[in-house]
C-alpha positions in Angstrom: -44.4 62.1 -52.5 -41.4 60.2 -51.2 -40.1 60.1 -47.6 -36.5 60.1 -47.1 -34.9 58.8 -43.8 -32.2 61.0 -42.5 -29.6 58.7 -41.1 -27.6 61.5 -39.5 -30.3 62.6 -37.1 -28.4 61.2 -34.1 -25.3 63.1 -35.0 -27.3 66.4 -35.0 -28.5 65.8 -31.4 -26.5 67.7 -28.7 -23.8 65.4 -27.5 -24.1 66.7 -23.9 -27.7 65.5 -23.8 -27.0 62.0 -25.2 -24.2 61.3 -22.7 -26.3 62.6 -19.8 -29.1 60.1 -20.7 -26.6 57.3 -20.9 -25.2 58.2 -17.5 -28.7 58.3 -16.0 -29.5 54.8 -17.4 -26.2 53.4 -16.0 -26.8 54.9 -12.6 -30.3 53.5 -12.5 -29.1 50.0 -13.3 -26.4 50.3 -10.6 -29.0 51.5 -8.1 -31.3 48.6 -9.0 -28.5 46.0 -8.5 -27.6 47.6 -5.1 -31.2 47.4 -4.0 -31.4 43.7 -5.0 -28.2 43.0 -3.0 -29.5 44.8 0.1 -32.8 43.0 -0.2 -31.0 39.6 -0.4 -28.9 40.4 2.7 -31.6 41.8 5.0 -34.5 39.5 4.0 -34.7 36.5 6.5 -34.8 33.1 5.0 -37.6 30.9 6.1 -38.8 27.4 5.4 -40.1 26.5 2.0 -43.4 24.9 2.0 -45.1 23.0 4.8 -42.2 21.8 6.9 -42.6 19.3 9.7 -40.3 16.8 11.4 -40.6 13.2 10.2 -40.3 10.1 12.3 -37.6 7.6 11.3 -39.0 4.6 9.5 -37.6 1.7 11.5 -38.1 -1.6 9.7 -39.8 -4.5 11.5 -37.9 -7.4 13.0 -38.9 -9.6 10.0 -37.6 -7.1 7.5 -34.3 -6.8 9.4 -33.9 -10.5 9.6 -34.5 -10.9 5.8 -32.1 -8.0 5.1 -29.2 -9.3 7.1 -29.7 -12.9 6.0 -28.4 -11.9 2.6 -25.3 -10.1 4.1 -22.2 -12.1 3.5 -19.1 -10.3 4.9 -16.7 -13.1 4.2 -18.0 -13.9 0.7 -18.7 -17.6 1.6 -21.9 -17.8 -0.4 -21.9 -19.2 -3.9 -22.0 -17.2 -7.0 -25.5 -16.3 -8.4 -27.0 -19.2 -10.3 -25.3 -22.0 -8.4 -24.9 -23.7 -5.0 -21.7 -23.8 -3.0 -20.5 -27.3 -2.4 -17.8 -28.1 0.2 -15.6 -30.9 -1.1 -15.8 -34.3 0.4 -12.3 -35.3 -0.7 -9.6 -36.0 1.9 -7.7 -32.7 1.3 -6.5 -30.1 3.7 -5.8 -26.5 2.9 -2.9 -25.1 5.0 -2.3 -21.7 3.3 -3.0 -19.5 0.4 -1.0 -16.9 -1.5 -2.6 -14.1 -3.6 -0.9 -11.8 -6.0 -3.4 -8.9 -6.5 -1.1 -7.3 -9.1 -1.1 -10.2 -11.5 -4.2 -11.9 -10.3 -2.4 -15.2 -9.8 -2.0 -17.2 -6.6 -1.1 -20.5 -5.1 -2.2 -22.8 -2.3 -0.5 -25.3 0.1 -2.7 -28.4 0.0 -2.2 -31.8 1.7 -3.3 -34.8 -0.3 -4.8 -37.9 1.3 -1.3 -39.3 1.9 -0.6 -36.2 4.2 2.0 -34.9 1.7 1.9 -31.1 1.4 2.6 -29.4 -1.9 2.0 -26.0 -3.5 -0.5 -25.8 -6.4 -1.3 -22.9 -8.8 -4.6 -22.5 -10.6 -4.7 -25.2 -13.4 -2.4 -27.7 -11.5 -3.7 -31.2 -11.0 -4.1 -32.0 -7.3 -5.4 -35.6 -7.8 -6.4 -37.5 -10.9 -9.4 -35.6 -12.3 -9.1 -32.9 -9.7 -7.5 -29.5 -10.6 -7.2 -26.2 -8.7 -9.5 -23.6 -10.3 -9.1 -20.4 -8.2 -7.6 -19.2 -4.9 -9.2 -16.9 -2.4 -7.9 -15.5 1.0 -9.5 -18.3 3.1 -10.5 -21.0 0.6 -9.9 -22.5 -2.8 -12.2 -23.7 -5.6 -11.4 -27.0 -7.2 -12.7 -28.6 -10.4 -13.7 -32.2 -9.8 -14.8 -33.6 -13.1 -16.4 -30.4 -14.3 -18.1 -29.7 -10.9 -16.9 -26.9 -8.7 -16.2 -27.7 -5.0 -14.8 -25.5 -2.2 -12.0 -26.3 0.2 -11.6 -24.0 3.2 -8.5 -23.4 5.4 -7.9 -26.1 8.0 -8.8 -24.6 11.3 -9.2 -27.7 13.3 -6.3 -27.0 15.5 -5.5 -23.7 17.3 -2.6 -21.6 16.1 0.6 -22.1 18.0 1.4 -19.5 20.7 4.7 -17.6 20.0 7.3 -17.9 22.8 9.8 -15.2 23.4 13.4 -16.1 22.6 15.6 -16.4 25.7 18.9 -15.7 23.9 18.4 -13.9 20.5 20.8 -14.9 17.8 23.4 -12.6 16.4 21.2 -11.8 13.5 18.2 -10.0 15.1 16.0 -10.4 12.1 16.4 -14.2 11.9 14.2 -16.7 13.6 16.4 -18.9 15.8 15.9 -22.6 16.6 14.2 -23.5 19.8 16.8 -23.8 22.6 15.4 -27.2 23.8 16.0 -28.8 20.4 19.3 -29.5 18.6 19.4 -29.3 14.8 21.6 -31.8 13.1 22.0 -32.7 9.4 20.4 -36.1 10.2 17.3 -34.9 11.9 16.7 -32.1 9.4 16.7 -34.5 6.5 14.5 -36.9 8.5 11.9 -34.4 9.9 11.6 -31.9 7.1 10.2 -32.6 3.6 10.8 -30.3 0.7 8.6 -30.0 -2.4 8.8 -27.6 -5.3 6.1 -25.0 -5.7 5.2 -24.2 -9.3 3.3 -21.2 -10.6 2.4 -21.1 -14.3 4.8 -24.0 -14.9 7.7 -22.3 -13.2 9.3 -23.2 -9.8 9.1 -20.2 -7.4 9.8 -21.9 -4.1 10.2 -25.0 -1.9 7.2 -25.9 0.2 8.3 -27.4 3.6 6.2 -29.8 5.6 6.9 -32.0 8.7 8.1 -35.5 8.1 9.0 -38.3 10.5 8.6 -37.0 14.1 8.5 -33.4 12.9 10.7 -32.3 15.8 13.3 -30.6 13.6 10.6 -29.0 11.6 9.3 -27.1 14.7 12.8 -26.6 16.1 13.9 -24.8 13.0 11.0 -22.4 13.3 8.9 -23.6 10.4 5.1 -23.4 10.3 2.7 -25.4 8.1 2.3 -23.7 4.8 5.8 -22.1 4.8 7.5 -21.8 1.4 11.3 -21.2 1.1 11.9 -18.6 -1.6 15.7 -17.9 -1.0 18.6 -19.9 0.3 21.7 -17.9 1.4 20.5 -15.0 -0.7 19.9 -17.1 -3.8 16.3 -17.3 -5.1 14.7 -20.7 -5.7 14.3 -21.2 -9.4 14.2 -24.9 -10.2 13.5 -28.3 -8.6 17.2 -28.9 -8.6 17.5 -26.4 -5.7 16.2 -29.1 -3.4 19.5 -31.0 -3.9 21.4 -27.8 -3.5 19.8 -27.2 -0.2 20.2 -30.7 1.1 23.8 -30.7 0.0 24.4 -27.7 2.4 23.1 -29.7 5.4 26.5 -30.5 6.9 27.6 -30.5 10.6 28.4 -27.0 11.8 26.9 -25.2 8.8 24.7 -22.1 9.0 21.9 -21.7 6.4 20.0 -18.4 5.9 16.5 -18.9 4.5 13.8 -16.4 3.4 10.5 -18.1 4.0 7.1 -16.9 2.6 4.5 -17.2 5.3 1.1 -16.0 4.0 1.6 -12.4 2.9 4.9 -12.0 4.9 8.5 -12.9 4.3 10.1 -14.4 7.4 13.9 -14.9 7.7 14.9 -18.2 9.3 18.5 -19.2 10.3 19.2 -22.9 10.6 22.4 -23.5 12.6 23.4 -27.2 12.6 25.3 -28.8 15.4 28.9 -29.6 14.7 28.6 -33.0 16.4 
């Protein structure tokens, strides 16, 4: 005796009854979802588990002292694995320049003979002493394979700016002090120019006081200033020193763009005609 499965039994059922059952199942599901939504809305939400307030855990004085002793906001500590050594060489750091885009930089350093010059990483400052890296307030030098640190010279307070009594025609320029007269002779005597090199290329003229230094202050210069343009022309070689000194004539007016830290300051030198 063989049983045969009739595959058309569903088709012989009354269509009205099948659709009615499907509708009832769908309505039951919708009702169930509505009941769950209502239950979620009206049920108050309480705490989960055994909740109780906790007292703040305040560290002891010894713990706080040990914690803040390792805090170095100005990054003056040495790198891990080594001690920071402040150099004993007779060098003075007057200014630094950082280029965050290229990662390069330079520093204005005075050598033991009080001559200021601009140095880039890799340049030799003294025999056997090279500049290794530049930071915002110090530099690291390589002294015979030993790293030493040189910080900015802060032995003297910064000069206080005095308001100009009679501003020059160019409002953006820094005029000379009214109590000093600039002449070609005292400018050449009181201001020293030295090329600043970066990656073997001259990018400016570092200025420093020479002689009495009266014309250096009268012109509006500050220690660490670097001339980057003369009369709109960028400094590109050491020969620009002769070009600048050649323009120091009685009655001449020289427009300079000076790099002072992270700023560019315009300075106008107006030489007396006498």
